[in-house]
BAPAVEX-665579 format. One record per residue (C-alpha): x, y, z. Coordinates in nm, 4 decimals. Each point is the difference from the previous one (the first is absolute). Example, Ala and Ser with C-alpha at 12.3 -4.5 7.8 and 13.67 -1.06 7.14 Angstrom:
// residues 2
       east      north         up
     1.2300    -0.4500     0.7800
     0.1370     0.3440    -0.0660
This chain:
// residues 331
       east      north         up
     0.0000     0.0000     0.0000
     0.2825     0.2395     0.0863
     0.1623    -0.0504    -0.3395
    -0.3152     0.1327    -0.1726
    -0.0562     0.2818     0.2480
     0.3299     0.1779    -0.0692
    -0.0601     0.0528    -0.3788
    -0.3558     0.1191     0.0706
     0.1356     0.2587     0.2430
     0.2514     0.1190    -0.2609
    -0.2715     0.0303    -0.2647
    -0.2313     0.1920     0.2328
     0.2861     0.2295     0.1020
     0.0828     0.0668    -0.3672
    -0.3643     0.0807    -0.0772
    -0.0185     0.2349     0.2990
     0.3134     0.1832    -0.1117
    -0.1354     0.0365    -0.3555
    -0.3306     0.1385     0.1291
     0.1809     0.2393     0.2340
     0.2276     0.1315    -0.2753
    -0.2958     0.0352    -0.2364
    -0.2009     0.1907     0.2602
     0.2848     0.2375     0.0808
     0.0773     0.0597    -0.3681
    -0.3672     0.0565    -0.0775
    -0.0391     0.2584     0.2752
     0.3183     0.1791    -0.1054
    -0.0890     0.0126    -0.3688
    -0.3625     0.0944     0.0668
     0.1034     0.2914     0.2224
     0.2543     0.1100    -0.2617
    -0.2624    -0.0280    -0.2746
    -0.2480     0.2027     0.2046
     0.2602     0.2669     0.0689
     0.1047     0.0287    -0.3636
    -0.3388    -0.0232    -0.1706
    -0.2325     0.1932     0.2283
    -0.0054     0.3481     0.1460
    -0.0937     0.1269     0.3424
    -0.3651     0.0557    -0.0869
    -0.0489    -0.3522    -0.1379
     0.1827    -0.1465     0.2993
    -0.2352     0.1809     0.2377
    -0.3022    -0.1185    -0.1995
     0.1301    -0.3573     0.0072
     0.0335     0.0189     0.3784
    -0.3772     0.0410     0.0324
    -0.0374     0.3768     0.0191
    -0.2854     0.1597    -0.1901
     0.0468     0.2609    -0.2703
    -0.1162     0.2784     0.2296
     0.2425    -0.1066     0.2750
     0.2892    -0.0125    -0.2457
    -0.0934     0.3413    -0.1349
    -0.0199     0.1455     0.3525
     0.3412    -0.1476     0.0866
     0.1750     0.1227    -0.3143
    -0.1715     0.3379    -0.0356
    -0.0408     0.2201     0.3064
    -0.2618     0.2685     0.0047
     0.1317     0.3551     0.0549
    -0.0140     0.1216     0.3577
    -0.1048     0.3555    -0.0884
    -0.3533     0.0980    -0.0913
    -0.0947     0.1301    -0.3423
     0.0640     0.3730    -0.0336
     0.2837     0.0230     0.2508
     0.2874     0.1506    -0.1953
     0.2515     0.0715     0.2758
     0.0184    -0.2087     0.3137
     0.2223    -0.2499     0.1744
    -0.2195    -0.2770    -0.1363
     0.0865     0.1124    -0.3510
     0.3719    -0.0514     0.0706
    -0.0817    -0.3297     0.1679
    -0.1803    -0.1171    -0.3150
     0.2969     0.1002    -0.2147
     0.2339    -0.1948     0.2260
    -0.2367    -0.2990    -0.0064
    -0.0079     0.0099    -0.3800
     0.3810     0.0215    -0.0062
     0.0228    -0.3067     0.2258
    -0.2469    -0.1825    -0.2194
     0.2071     0.0811    -0.3091
     0.2901    -0.1663     0.1826
    -0.2088    -0.3168     0.0332
    -0.0547     0.0229     0.3771
    -0.3288    -0.1223     0.1447
     0.0841     0.1211     0.3524
    -0.1926     0.3036     0.1213
     0.2041     0.3234    -0.0115
    -0.0726     0.0638     0.3670
     0.1694    -0.3283     0.0908
     0.3054     0.0987    -0.2041
     0.0204     0.3373     0.1746
    -0.0297    -0.1725     0.3384
     0.2790    -0.2421    -0.0929
     0.2290     0.2869    -0.1002
    -0.0770     0.1762     0.3292
     0.0849    -0.3103     0.2047
     0.3220    -0.0449    -0.1959
     0.0927     0.3621     0.0727
    -0.0515    -0.0503     0.3731
     0.2057    -0.3215    -0.0097
     0.2831     0.1784    -0.1825
    -0.0174     0.2845     0.2528
     0.0299    -0.2441     0.2916
     0.2859    -0.1760    -0.1780
     0.1852     0.3320    -0.0194
    -0.0137     0.0232     0.3830
     0.1453    -0.3496     0.0159
     0.2831     0.1014    -0.2333
     0.0819     0.3081     0.2093
     0.0199    -0.2069     0.3159
     0.0839     0.1909     0.3164
     0.0671     0.3381    -0.1558
    -0.0240     0.3355     0.1644
    -0.3352     0.1438     0.0979
     0.0193     0.2713    -0.2666
     0.0611    -0.2566    -0.2750
    -0.2982    -0.2067     0.1132
    -0.2245     0.3070     0.0079
     0.1141     0.1042    -0.3485
    -0.0644    -0.3497    -0.1303
    -0.3430    -0.0025     0.1616
    -0.0907     0.3309    -0.1675
     0.1548    -0.0487    -0.3437
     0.0213    -0.3791    -0.0208
    -0.3708    -0.0722    -0.0456
    -0.0538     0.2426    -0.2926
     0.3199    -0.1278    -0.1605
    -0.1124    -0.3611     0.0438
    -0.3402     0.0814    -0.1467
     0.1677     0.1720    -0.2948
     0.2321    -0.2947    -0.0657
    -0.2764    -0.2612     0.0258
    -0.2324     0.2112    -0.2115
     0.2597     0.0443    -0.2745
     0.0833    -0.3717     0.0006
    -0.3683    -0.0887    -0.0217
    -0.0645     0.2475    -0.2821
     0.2996    -0.1282    -0.1957
    -0.1200    -0.3583     0.0476
    -0.3554     0.0931    -0.1001
     0.1207     0.1918    -0.3021
     0.2151    -0.2953    -0.1078
    -0.2951    -0.2406     0.0207
    -0.2220     0.2408    -0.1930
     0.2631     0.0518    -0.2687
     0.0516    -0.3756    -0.0361
    -0.3746    -0.0579    -0.0292
    -0.0396     0.2759    -0.2581
     0.2907    -0.1393    -0.2025
    -0.1688    -0.3407    -0.0019
    -0.3238     0.1743    -0.0935
     0.1695     0.1646    -0.2985
     0.1411    -0.3340    -0.1132
    -0.3383    -0.1718     0.0210
    -0.2053     0.2776    -0.1582
     0.0888    -0.0726    -0.3666
    -0.0617    -0.3727     0.0525
    -0.3398     0.0697     0.1556
    -0.0910     0.2316    -0.2874
     0.0970    -0.2746    -0.2443
    -0.2313    -0.2439     0.1805
    -0.2856     0.2518    -0.0137
     0.0769     0.0756    -0.3647
    -0.0133    -0.3661    -0.1011
    -0.3215    -0.0528     0.1947
    -0.1611     0.2993    -0.1725
     0.1044    -0.1271    -0.3419
    -0.1495    -0.3391     0.0907
    -0.3362     0.1674     0.0635
    -0.0067     0.0404     0.3787
    -0.1494     0.3178     0.1509
     0.2467     0.2324     0.1678
    -0.1008    -0.0907     0.3578
     0.0336    -0.3702    -0.0786
     0.3420     0.0670    -0.1561
     0.1138     0.1791     0.3163
    -0.1306    -0.2921     0.2068
     0.2049    -0.2385    -0.2130
     0.3146     0.2077     0.0613
    -0.0784     0.0086     0.3735
    -0.0206    -0.3806     0.0098
     0.3148    -0.0577    -0.2042
     0.2388     0.2662     0.1340
     0.1799    -0.0025     0.3329
     0.0393     0.2747     0.2549
    -0.0215     0.2932     0.0006
    -0.1883     0.0508    -0.3254
    -0.2112    -0.3149     0.0314
    -0.1528     0.1125     0.3291
    -0.0480     0.3561    -0.1252
    -0.1812    -0.1140    -0.3138
    -0.2100    -0.2300     0.2159
    -0.1035     0.2988     0.2094
    -0.1082     0.1780    -0.3200
    -0.2288    -0.2940    -0.0763
    -0.1294    -0.0062     0.3592
    -0.0844     0.3712    -0.0035
    -0.1790    -0.0411    -0.3324
    -0.1958    -0.2893     0.1501
    -0.0953     0.2114     0.3032
    -0.1569     0.2705    -0.2195
     0.2849     0.2328    -0.0979
     0.0226     0.1260    -0.3544
     0.2914    -0.1637    -0.1788
     0.1662     0.3380    -0.0584
    -0.0330     0.0850     0.3701
     0.1525    -0.3371     0.0926
     0.2935     0.0735    -0.2318
     0.0408     0.3435     0.1584
     0.0112    -0.1583     0.3460
     0.2529    -0.2525    -0.1297
     0.2256     0.2796    -0.1286
    -0.0265     0.1839     0.3323
     0.0784    -0.3115     0.2034
     0.2939    -0.1134    -0.2083
     0.1794     0.3365    -0.0219
     0.1362    -0.0929    -0.3435
    -0.0049     0.2283    -0.3024
    -0.0620    -0.2958    -0.2316
    -0.3178    -0.0756     0.1928
    -0.1114     0.3591    -0.0601
     0.0603    -0.0432    -0.3732
    -0.1950    -0.3256     0.0020
    -0.2959     0.1572     0.1801
    -0.0022     0.3047    -0.2282
     0.0272    -0.2142    -0.3159
    -0.2937    -0.2190     0.0964
    -0.2031     0.3034     0.1120
     0.0562     0.1847    -0.3277
    -0.0788    -0.3112    -0.2019
    -0.3230    -0.0510     0.1941
    -0.1138     0.3551    -0.0831
     0.1216     0.0369    -0.3583
     0.0122    -0.3598    -0.1232
     0.2769    -0.1678    -0.1941
     0.2080    -0.3140     0.0054
     0.1002    -0.0511     0.3628
     0.2295    -0.2926    -0.0894
     0.2153     0.2227    -0.2201
     0.0090     0.2693     0.2676
     0.1196    -0.2479     0.2635
     0.2538    -0.1489    -0.2394
     0.1488     0.3439    -0.0623
     0.0005     0.0741     0.3729
     0.1858    -0.3261     0.0717
     0.2589     0.0897    -0.2645
     0.0531     0.3457     0.1514
     0.0398    -0.1452     0.3504
     0.2586    -0.2529    -0.1211
     0.1943     0.2682    -0.1884
     0.0084     0.2276     0.3038
     0.1125    -0.2871     0.2231
     0.2831    -0.0766    -0.2429
     0.1075     0.3647     0.0024
    -0.0102     0.0089     0.3801
     0.2250    -0.3066     0.0281
     0.2442     0.1521    -0.2483
     0.0156     0.3252     0.1976
     0.0554    -0.1869     0.3286
     0.2785    -0.2036    -0.1584
     0.1765     0.3163    -0.1181
    -0.0378     0.1610     0.3451
     0.0952    -0.3099     0.2015
     0.3479     0.1302     0.0888
    -0.1383     0.3267     0.1327
    -0.2699    -0.1825     0.1976
     0.2588    -0.2250     0.1653
     0.2184     0.2995     0.0901
    -0.2985     0.1874     0.1428
    -0.1025    -0.2986     0.2132
     0.3544    -0.0395     0.1349
     0.0342     0.3710     0.0824
    -0.3415     0.0004     0.1686
     0.0601    -0.2938     0.2309
     0.3687     0.0576     0.0758
    -0.0497     0.2765     0.2666
    -0.2557    -0.2157     0.1836
     0.2344    -0.2989     0.0026
     0.2916     0.2096     0.1263
    -0.2126     0.1545     0.2776
    -0.1272    -0.3444     0.1051
     0.3503    -0.1468     0.0081
     0.1193     0.2961     0.2057
    -0.2847    -0.0531     0.2483
     0.0863    -0.3684     0.0311
     0.3724     0.0621     0.0461
    -0.0435     0.2907     0.2422
    -0.3580     0.0442     0.1322
     0.0893     0.3231     0.1818
     0.1551     0.1624    -0.3077
    -0.3161     0.1986    -0.0821
    -0.1812    -0.0112     0.3344
     0.2887     0.1734     0.1755
    -0.0624     0.3066    -0.2202
    -0.3675     0.0369     0.0908
     0.0803     0.2612     0.2661
     0.1653     0.2248    -0.2610
    -0.2605     0.2625    -0.1084
     0.1317     0.0035    -0.3564
    -0.0277    -0.3793    -0.0473
    -0.3670    -0.0316    -0.0969
    -0.0087     0.3057    -0.2335
     0.3022    -0.1357    -0.1862
    -0.1583    -0.3459    -0.0175
    -0.3189     0.1560    -0.1369
     0.1900     0.1907    -0.2704
     0.1984    -0.3106    -0.0982
    -0.3143    -0.2108    -0.0119
    -0.1784     0.2545    -0.2209
     0.3029     0.0099    -0.2304
    -0.0011    -0.3795    -0.0101
    -0.3673    -0.0105    -0.0992
     0.0611     0.2710    -0.2597
     0.2819    -0.2025    -0.1525
    -0.2163    -0.3126    -0.0170
    -0.2802     0.1971    -0.1669
     0.2406     0.1527    -0.2520
     0.1460    -0.3393    -0.0910
    -0.3499    -0.1445    -0.0288
    -0.0993     0.2747    -0.2452
     0.3151    -0.0552    -0.2047
    -0.0311    -0.3760    -0.0421
    -0.3776    -0.0092    -0.0620
    -0.0891     0.1124    -0.3497
    -0.3333     0.0990    -0.1438
    -0.0749    -0.1896    -0.3170
């Protein structure tokens, strides 16, 4: 009996290993396929959320009331739209709270770095350290947010001609324009797939198609989206061949993208030099603080220290702005 039991155990073990490997490979490839072939909106719909819940999660209503032209809520809505253009679903108030907590943590860390300094140094750090920490954390957050928004807009610009080609082919095949946009929303990935899906959702909820395109252009913050909305709006009022209009628009977008890449390639040396000159003073100051923590704090009692630091900092920002204007061309 034992001589038959050992081969059976080996066979069962082999089958179990094959099933385990197949299950792991299937889960890995299915998650990769879902990530590559769907966008955020379709993923949320597949998770069981309704169309209205997905729309409420991806599109936030403005906090200000209609007719309010100047208020804090107006600036809050602009900041919320900027965060949304960066692809963030977190509420802007939570981001502001996070930056505030990080500023307080950096301020407390500065006391730890000073150690047992004199009473005057601790008082000066208590007065000037918190605003400086808030300024540093705010600048880091804004740079990070701007980088995410720029990366998302670059991806948007790359996907826009492909999406227009999908819509163009669907129109030539006989689909109505809303159905063609729905087809592009189902086939394209983020960010343009979700944005086109929101156009279809707003049209389903009762918006005019031109108004949905206007909202899409406002949400995306992309000039190509403005051109797309204007082209479709003019065609809806005057008539004409929309497929040819979209084909010409896709050609213009590709030509401008090619020109932009050529300009960036020619200015790459200047961009690298500007980045090095911008970050070098910060690195030197940080290394000096690590090597000798009291190198700057010992000068806090000098009345001319902070005015000189302010002048140097303003000159530093002016130099960064000048280099930024030199290396960024209008085309």
